[in-house]
C-alpha positions as a Markdown table, in Angstrom:
| # | Residue | x | y | z |
|---|---|---|---|---|
| 1 | Met | 15.4 | -48.0 | 19.1 |
| 2 | Lys | 12.0 | -48.0 | 20.9 |
| 3 | Leu | 11.7 | -45.8 | 23.9 |
| 4 | Pro | 10.0 | -47.0 | 27.1 |
| 5 | Arg | 6.4 | -45.5 | 27.3 |
| 6 | Arg | 7.3 | -43.3 | 30.3 |
| 7 | Thr | 10.3 | -41.9 | 28.7 |
| 8 | Phe | 8.5 | -41.3 | 25.4 |
| 9 | Leu | 5.6 | -39.5 | 27.3 |
| 10 | His | 8.0 | -37.4 | 29.2 |
| 11 | Leu | 9.8 | -36.2 | 26.0 |
| 12 | Ala | 6.6 | -35.6 | 24.2 |
| 13 | Ala | 5.3 | -33.4 | 27.0 |
| 14 | Gly | 8.6 | -31.5 | 26.9 |
| 15 | Ala | 8.4 | -30.9 | 23.2 |
| 16 | Ala | 4.7 | -29.8 | 23.5 |
| 17 | Ala | 5.8 | -27.3 | 26.1 |
| 18 | Leu | 8.6 | -25.7 | 23.8 |
| 19 | Pro | 6.3 | -23.3 | 22.0 |
| 20 | Ala | 4.9 | -22.0 | 25.2 |
| 21 | Phe | 8.2 | -21.6 | 26.8 |
| 22 | Ser | 9.4 | -19.9 | 23.7 |
| 23 | Arg | 6.6 | -17.3 | 24.0 |
| 24 | Val | 7.3 | -16.7 | 27.6 |
| 25 | Ala | 11.0 | -16.3 | 27.0 |
| 26 | Thr | 10.3 | -13.9 | 24.2 |
| 27 | Ala | 8.1 | -11.9 | 26.5 |
| 28 | Gln | 10.7 | -11.8 | 29.2 |
| 29 | Gly | 13.5 | -10.7 | 26.8 |
| 30 | Tyr | 11.3 | -8.1 | 25.1 |
| 31 | Pro | 12.4 | -5.6 | 24.0 |
| 32 | Ser | 16.1 | -6.3 | 23.5 |
| 33 | Arg | 16.6 | -3.4 | 20.9 |
| 34 | Pro | 14.9 | -0.2 | 20.0 |
| 35 | Val | 11.2 | -0.4 | 18.9 |
| 36 | Arg | 9.6 | 1.9 | 16.2 |
| 37 | Leu | 6.3 | 3.4 | 16.8 |
| 38 | Val | 5.2 | 4.5 | 13.4 |
| 39 | Val | 2.8 | 7.6 | 13.1 |
| 40 | Gly | 0.9 | 8.2 | 9.8 |
| 41 | Phe | 0.8 | 11.9 | 10.3 |
| 42 | Ala | 3.3 | 14.8 | 10.7 |
| 43 | Ala | 5.0 | 15.9 | 13.9 |
| 44 | Gly | 2.8 | 18.0 | 16.1 |
| 45 | Ser | -0.5 | 16.3 | 15.0 |
| 46 | Thr | -2.7 | 14.7 | 17.7 |
| 47 | Thr | -1.5 | 11.4 | 16.7 |
| 48 | Asp | 2.1 | 12.3 | 16.9 |
| 49 | Ile | 1.7 | 14.0 | 20.3 |
| 50 | Leu | 0.1 | 10.9 | 21.8 |
| 51 | Ala | 2.8 | 8.5 | 20.2 |
| 52 | Arg | 5.6 | 10.7 | 21.9 |
| 53 | Leu | 3.7 | 10.7 | 25.1 |
| 54 | Met | 3.1 | 6.9 | 25.3 |
| 55 | Gly | 6.6 | 6.2 | 23.6 |
| 56 | Gln | 8.4 | 8.0 | 26.4 |
| 57 | Trp | 6.5 | 6.1 | 29.1 |
| 58 | Leu | 7.3 | 2.7 | 27.3 |
| 59 | Ser | 10.8 | 3.5 | 26.9 |
| 60 | Glu | 11.2 | 4.2 | 30.7 |
| 61 | Arg | 9.3 | 1.1 | 31.6 |
| 62 | Leu | 10.7 | -1.3 | 29.2 |
| 63 | Gly | 14.3 | -0.2 | 29.1 |
| 64 | Gln | 14.6 | 0.3 | 25.4 |
| 65 | Gln | 14.0 | 3.4 | 23.3 |
| 66 | Phe | 10.6 | 3.7 | 21.5 |
| 67 | Ile | 11.5 | 5.7 | 18.4 |
| 68 | Ile | 8.8 | 7.7 | 16.9 |
| 69 | Glu | 9.0 | 7.5 | 13.1 |
| 70 | Asn | 6.6 | 9.9 | 11.2 |
| 71 | Arg | 5.5 | 8.6 | 7.9 |
| 72 | Pro | 2.7 | 10.9 | 6.6 |
| 73 | Gly | 0.8 | 10.5 | 3.6 |
| 74 | Ala | -2.3 | 8.9 | 2.1 |
| 75 | Ala | -4.4 | 9.7 | 5.2 |
| 76 | Gly | -2.2 | 7.4 | 7.2 |
| 77 | Asn | -2.3 | 4.5 | 4.7 |
| 78 | Ile | 1.4 | 4.7 | 4.0 |
| 79 | Ala | 2.3 | 4.2 | 7.7 |
| 80 | Ala | -0.3 | 1.4 | 8.3 |
| 81 | Glu | 1.0 | -0.5 | 5.2 |
| 82 | Ala | 4.5 | -0.3 | 6.4 |
| 83 | Val | 3.5 | -1.8 | 9.8 |
| 84 | Val | 1.5 | -4.5 | 8.3 |
| 85 | Lys | 4.4 | -5.6 | 6.1 |
| 86 | Ala | 6.9 | -5.3 | 8.9 |
| 87 | Pro | 8.1 | -8.6 | 10.8 |
| 88 | Ala | 5.6 | -9.6 | 13.6 |
| 89 | Asp | 8.2 | -9.4 | 16.3 |
| 90 | Gly | 7.0 | -6.5 | 18.3 |
| 91 | Tyr | 9.6 | -4.1 | 17.1 |
| 92 | Thr | 7.4 | -2.1 | 14.7 |
| 93 | Leu | 4.1 | -0.7 | 16.0 |
| 94 | Leu | 1.5 | 1.6 | 14.7 |
| 95 | Met | -0.1 | 4.7 | 16.6 |
| 96 | Val | -3.6 | 3.9 | 15.4 |
| 97 | Pro | -5.7 | 6.9 | 14.5 |
| 98 | Pro | -9.5 | 7.0 | 13.6 |
| 99 | Ala | -8.4 | 7.2 | 10.0 |
| 100 | Ser | -7.5 | 3.6 | 10.1 |
| 101 | Ala | -11.3 | 2.6 | 10.4 |
| 102 | Ile | -12.4 | 5.3 | 8.0 |
| 103 | Asn | -10.0 | 4.4 | 5.3 |
| 104 | Ala | -11.2 | 0.9 | 5.2 |
| 105 | Thr | -14.3 | 2.1 | 3.2 |
| 106 | Leu | -13.0 | 5.3 | 1.8 |
| 107 | Tyr | -10.3 | 3.7 | -0.3 |
| 108 | Asp | -11.4 | 1.0 | -2.8 |
| 109 | Lys | -8.0 | -0.6 | -3.2 |
| 110 | Leu | -5.7 | -0.8 | -0.3 |
| 111 | Gly | -2.7 | -3.2 | 0.0 |
| 112 | Phe | -4.0 | -4.5 | 3.3 |
| 113 | Asn | -7.1 | -5.1 | 5.5 |
| 114 | Phe | -6.6 | -3.3 | 8.7 |
| 115 | Leu | -9.0 | -5.6 | 10.7 |
| 116 | Ser | -7.4 | -8.8 | 9.6 |
| 117 | Asp | -3.8 | -7.7 | 9.1 |
| 118 | Met | -3.3 | -5.9 | 12.4 |
| 119 | Ala | -3.1 | -7.2 | 15.9 |
| 120 | Pro | -4.8 | -4.5 | 18.3 |
| 121 | Val | -2.6 | -4.0 | 21.4 |
| 122 | Ala | -4.2 | -1.2 | 23.5 |
| 123 | Gly | -6.7 | 1.6 | 23.4 |
| 124 | Val | -5.1 | 4.9 | 24.7 |
| 125 | Val | -7.4 | 7.7 | 24.5 |
| 126 | Arg | -10.7 | 9.2 | 23.2 |
| 127 | Val | -10.7 | 12.8 | 22.2 |
| 128 | Pro | -13.7 | 14.8 | 21.6 |
| 129 | Asn | -14.1 | 16.9 | 18.4 |
| 130 | Val | -15.6 | 20.4 | 18.8 |
| 131 | Val | -18.3 | 22.0 | 16.9 |
| 132 | Glu | -16.8 | 25.5 | 16.7 |
| 133 | Val | -17.3 | 28.7 | 14.7 |
| 134 | Asn | -15.5 | 31.9 | 14.0 |
| 135 | Pro | -16.8 | 34.4 | 16.3 |
| 136 | Ser | -18.1 | 36.5 | 13.4 |
| 137 | Val | -20.7 | 33.8 | 12.8 |
| 138 | Pro | -24.0 | 34.9 | 14.6 |
| 139 | Val | -24.7 | 31.7 | 16.4 |
| 140 | Lys | -24.0 | 30.5 | 20.0 |
| 141 | Thr | -25.6 | 27.1 | 20.0 |
| 142 | Val | -26.1 | 24.1 | 17.8 |
| 143 | Pro | -29.7 | 24.8 | 17.0 |
| 144 | Glu | -28.8 | 28.3 | 15.9 |
| 145 | Leu | -26.1 | 26.9 | 13.8 |
| 146 | Val | -28.6 | 24.5 | 12.1 |
| 147 | Asp | -31.1 | 27.3 | 11.7 |
| 148 | His | -28.6 | 29.7 | 10.3 |
| 149 | Ala | -27.1 | 27.1 | 7.9 |
| 150 | Lys | -30.7 | 26.3 | 6.6 |
| 151 | Ala | -31.5 | 30.0 | 6.2 |
| 152 | Asn | -28.3 | 30.3 | 4.1 |
| 153 | Pro | -27.7 | 27.1 | 2.2 |
| 154 | Gly | -24.2 | 26.7 | 1.0 |
| 155 | Ala | -23.2 | 29.9 | 2.5 |
| 156 | Leu | -21.1 | 28.3 | 5.3 |
| 157 | Ser | -18.0 | 26.4 | 4.9 |
| 158 | Phe | -16.5 | 23.8 | 7.3 |
| 159 | Ala | -12.9 | 23.1 | 7.7 |
| 160 | Ser | -11.3 | 19.6 | 8.2 |
| 161 | Ala | -7.9 | 18.3 | 8.5 |
| 162 | Gly | -8.3 | 16.4 | 5.2 |
| 163 | Ile | -10.7 | 14.1 | 3.3 |
| 164 | Gly | -11.5 | 11.2 | 5.5 |
| 165 | Thr | -10.1 | 12.6 | 8.7 |
| 166 | Ala | -12.2 | 12.5 | 11.9 |
| 167 | Ser | -13.0 | 16.1 | 11.6 |
| 168 | His | -14.3 | 15.6 | 8.1 |
| 169 | Leu | -16.5 | 12.7 | 9.0 |
| 170 | Ala | -17.7 | 14.4 | 12.1 |
| 171 | Gly | -19.0 | 17.2 | 9.9 |
| 172 | Glu | -20.5 | 15.0 | 7.3 |
| 173 | Leu | -22.3 | 13.1 | 10.1 |
| 174 | Phe | -23.7 | 16.5 | 11.3 |
| 175 | Lys | -24.8 | 17.3 | 7.8 |
| 176 | Val | -26.5 | 14.0 | 7.4 |
| 177 | Met | -28.3 | 14.0 | 10.7 |
| 178 | Thr | -29.5 | 17.7 | 10.4 |
| 179 | Gly | -30.0 | 18.2 | 6.5 |
| 180 | Val | -27.9 | 21.3 | 6.5 |
| 181 | Asn | -25.9 | 22.2 | 3.3 |
| 182 | Met | -22.4 | 23.4 | 4.3 |
| 183 | Val | -19.4 | 23.3 | 2.0 |
| 184 | His | -16.4 | 21.1 | 3.0 |
| 185 | Val | -12.8 | 22.5 | 2.7 |
| 186 | Ala | -10.1 | 20.0 | 3.2 |
| 187 | Tyr | -6.7 | 21.1 | 4.6 |
| 188 | Arg | -3.5 | 19.3 | 5.0 |
| 189 | Gly | -3.7 | 18.9 | 8.8 |
| 190 | Asp | -5.4 | 20.7 | 11.8 |
| 191 | Gly | -2.9 | 23.5 | 11.8 |
| 192 | Pro | -3.8 | 25.0 | 8.4 |
| 193 | Ala | -7.6 | 24.4 | 9.2 |
| 194 | Met | -7.3 | 26.3 | 12.4 |
| 195 | Thr | -5.5 | 29.2 | 10.9 |
| 196 | Asp | -8.2 | 29.8 | 8.3 |
| 197 | Leu | -11.0 | 29.1 | 10.7 |
| 198 | Ile | -9.6 | 31.8 | 13.1 |
| 199 | Gly | -9.0 | 34.1 | 10.0 |
| 200 | Gly | -12.5 | 33.7 | 8.9 |
| 201 | Gln | -11.8 | 32.1 | 5.5 |
| 202 | Val | -14.0 | 29.2 | 6.6 |
| 203 | Gln | -16.8 | 29.5 | 9.4 |
| 204 | Val | -17.3 | 26.2 | 11.0 |
| 205 | Gly | -15.0 | 23.5 | 12.3 |
| 206 | Phe | -15.2 | 20.0 | 13.8 |
| 207 | Ala | -11.7 | 19.7 | 14.9 |
| 208 | Thr | -10.2 | 17.7 | 17.7 |
| 209 | Met | -10.2 | 19.2 | 21.3 |
| 210 | Thr | -6.5 | 18.9 | 21.2 |
| 211 | Ala | -6.2 | 21.2 | 18.2 |
| 212 | Ser | -9.0 | 23.5 | 19.4 |
| 213 | Ile | -8.9 | 24.0 | 23.1 |
| 214 | Gly | -6.1 | 26.8 | 23.2 |
| 215 | His | -8.0 | 28.7 | 20.5 |
| 216 | Ile | -11.3 | 28.3 | 22.4 |
| 217 | Arg | -9.7 | 29.5 | 25.7 |
| 218 | Ala | -8.1 | 32.5 | 24.1 |
| 219 | Asp | -11.7 | 33.3 | 22.5 |
| 220 | Arg | -10.4 | 33.0 | 19.0 |
| 221 | Leu | -13.1 | 30.4 | 18.4 |
| 222 | Arg | -16.6 | 30.0 | 19.8 |
| 223 | Ala | -17.3 | 26.4 | 21.0 |
| 224 | Leu | -20.9 | 25.2 | 20.5 |
| 225 | Ala | -20.7 | 21.6 | 21.6 |
| 226 | Val | -18.6 | 18.7 | 21.9 |
| 227 | Thr | -19.1 | 15.7 | 19.8 |
| 228 | Thr | -18.9 | 12.9 | 22.3 |
| 229 | Ala | -21.8 | 11.3 | 24.1 |
| 230 | Thr | -20.7 | 12.9 | 27.4 |
| 231 | Arg | -19.3 | 16.3 | 28.3 |
| 232 | Ser | -15.5 | 16.9 | 28.4 |
| 233 | Gln | -14.0 | 17.8 | 31.7 |
| 234 | Ala | -11.6 | 20.1 | 29.9 |
| 235 | Leu | -14.7 | 22.2 | 28.7 |
| 236 | Pro | -17.3 | 21.2 | 31.3 |
| 237 | Asp | -19.7 | 24.1 | 30.4 |
| 238 | Ile | -19.9 | 23.1 | 26.7 |
| 239 | Pro | -23.0 | 20.9 | 26.0 |
| 240 | Thr | -22.9 | 17.8 | 23.7 |
| 241 | Val | -24.1 | 17.7 | 20.1 |
| 242 | Ser | -26.5 | 14.8 | 21.3 |
| 243 | Asp | -28.2 | 17.1 | 23.8 |
| 244 | Phe | -29.7 | 18.8 | 20.5 |
| 245 | Ile | -29.3 | 16.1 | 18.0 |
| 246 | Pro | -30.1 | 12.8 | 19.7 |
| 247 | Gly | -27.9 | 9.8 | 18.7 |
| 248 | Tyr | -25.0 | 12.0 | 17.3 |
| 249 | Glu | -21.6 | 10.9 | 18.5 |
| 250 | Ala | -18.3 | 11.3 | 16.9 |
| 251 | Ser | -14.7 | 11.5 | 18.4 |
| 252 | Ser | -11.1 | 10.9 | 17.5 |
| 253 | Trp | -9.7 | 7.8 | 19.3 |
| 254 | Phe | -6.2 | 6.5 | 19.4 |
| 255 | Gly | -4.4 | 3.3 | 20.3 |
| 256 | Ile | -1.5 | 1.0 | 19.5 |
| 257 | Ala | -1.4 | -2.0 | 17.2 |
| 258 | Ala | 1.2 | -4.4 | 15.8 |
| 259 | Pro | 1.4 | -6.6 | 12.7 |
| 260 | Lys | -0.8 | -9.7 | 12.9 |
| 261 | Asp | 0.9 | -12.8 | 14.3 |
| 262 | Thr | 2.8 | -10.9 | 16.7 |
| 263 | Pro | 3.4 | -13.2 | 19.7 |
| 264 | Ala | 0.6 | -12.9 | 22.2 |
| 265 | Ala | 3.0 | -12.7 | 25.0 |
| 266 | Ile | 4.6 | -9.5 | 23.5 |
| 267 | Val | 1.1 | -7.9 | 22.7 |
| 268 | Asp | 0.1 | -8.7 | 26.3 |
| 269 | Ala | 3.2 | -7.2 | 27.7 |
| 270 | Leu | 2.7 | -4.1 | 25.7 |
| 271 | Asn | -0.9 | -4.0 | 26.7 |
| 272 | Lys | 0.1 | -4.2 | 30.4 |
| 273 | Glu | 2.6 | -1.4 | 30.2 |
| 274 | Thr | 0.3 | 0.8 | 28.2 |
| 275 | Asn | -2.5 | 0.3 | 30.6 |
| 276 | Ala | -0.1 | 1.2 | 33.5 |
| 277 | Gly | 0.9 | 4.4 | 31.8 |
| 278 | Leu | -2.7 | 5.4 | 31.5 |
| 279 | Ala | -3.1 | 5.0 | 35.2 |
| 280 | Asp | -0.1 | 7.1 | 36.0 |
| 281 | Arg | -1.1 | 10.6 | 37.4 |
| 282 | Lys | 1.1 | 12.6 | 35.1 |
| 283 | Ile | -0.1 | 11.0 | 31.9 |
| 284 | Met | -3.8 | 11.1 | 33.0 |
| 285 | Glu | -3.4 | 14.9 | 33.8 |
| 286 | Arg | -1.8 | 15.4 | 30.4 |
| 287 | Leu | -4.4 | 13.5 | 28.6 |
| 288 | Ala | -7.2 | 15.5 | 30.6 |
| 289 | Asp | -5.6 | 18.7 | 29.5 |
| 290 | Met | -6.0 | 17.7 | 25.9 |
| 291 | Gly | -9.7 | 16.9 | 26.6 |
| 292 | Gly | -8.9 | 13.1 | 26.4 |
| 293 | Met | -10.9 | 10.3 | 28.0 |
| 294 | Val | -8.7 | 7.2 | 28.9 |
| 295 | Leu | -9.6 | 4.0 | 27.0 |
| 296 | Ala | -7.2 | 1.4 | 28.4 |
| 297 | Gly | -8.6 | -2.2 | 28.5 |
| 298 | Ser | -7.7 | -5.4 | 26.7 |
| 299 | Pro | -6.5 | -5.9 | 23.2 |
| 300 | Ala | -9.9 | -7.4 | 22.4 |
| 301 | Asp | -11.5 | -4.3 | 23.7 |
| 302 | Phe | -9.5 | -2.2 | 21.3 |
| 303 | Gly | -10.2 | -4.6 | 18.6 |
| 304 | Lys | -13.9 | -4.3 | 19.0 |
| 305 | Leu | -13.7 | -0.4 | 18.9 |
| 306 | Ile | -11.9 | -0.4 | 15.6 |
| 307 | Ala | -14.5 | -2.9 | 14.1 |
| 308 | Asp | -17.5 | -0.9 | 15.5 |
| 309 | Glu | -15.9 | 2.5 | 14.2 |
| 310 | Thr | -15.1 | 0.8 | 10.9 |
| 311 | Ala | -18.8 | -0.2 | 10.4 |
| 312 | Lys | -20.2 | 3.1 | 11.6 |
| 313 | Trp | -18.2 | 5.3 | 9.4 |
| 314 | Ala | -18.8 | 3.0 | 6.3 |
| 315 | Lys | -22.5 | 4.0 | 6.5 |
| 316 | Val | -21.6 | 7.7 | 6.7 |
| 317 | Ile | -19.1 | 7.6 | 3.8 |
| 318 | Lys | -21.6 | 5.7 | 1.5 |
| 319 | Val | -24.6 | 8.1 | 2.3 |
| 320 | Ala | -22.4 | 11.2 | 2.0 |
| 321 | Gly | -20.7 | 9.9 | -1.2 |
| 322 | Ile | -17.3 | 10.8 | 0.0 |
| 323 | Lys | -14.3 | 10.0 | -2.3 |
| 324 | Pro | -10.7 | 10.3 | -1.7 |
| 325 | Gln | -8.7 | 13.1 | -3.5 |
């Protein structure tokens, strides 16, 4: 049967509109069951703390529980691969740490390509790292640390939360840009690293503000500088490394991502609610207390950040010759 032209065009237009209607309907009905927010590090880590903060907000805003699932191991790669391989339906998300950008170069053979296999949802926060020393180290400024390290090559050791973590790469960038010789000691997380730094088993740290600030305020550690380009409101009297070493910048940043091909309407809905949370006074105060600087922005903004950081740390990893354990 041949349809009249007007009827045919009407039906064709309706059919063409179905995919768009389906995406809208999906967004309107999302989420209809609990959502998993996967974290690649142990409970109590900065990534975990931020996931729980944002997960609670999203649960309250979207009416379904956002369950935090800790899947530590392989510097976050286990968690990232689990999310990459999950259905692209918005019910499995990843709390993205800086390790996601670092691991792209650090590991030769990954079962995924983070930049192409994940859909950025929203940036959450940028947290400064802190150049800090055990109080027994006779330095109070970055220039004094550089001079002391050069006068005693190999005598100072610096702690990190593990090979390829943000605290490790911040220290390696410092070494590359100053030419100092410090021995890297990798730990299994910020907690053990802080314990040995406070105890004097290692002398220098580049840990996140979140892990450091309580110890700094209690005078268990001496802060020399923050690693971000601007000072932190949490420690306003502490200068930046770039005040003494122009061009130095390192930080720990975090956000949310989903498997690629997750419907754009779901990504946009999650982005909108995440940004609403980052504008909430209580969450802003909590992030500020951690030394955090809100990122927010569009999915494209977060995607650009991941790409830029991937390229930046690739150069440092290659120059420093860093290899995974």
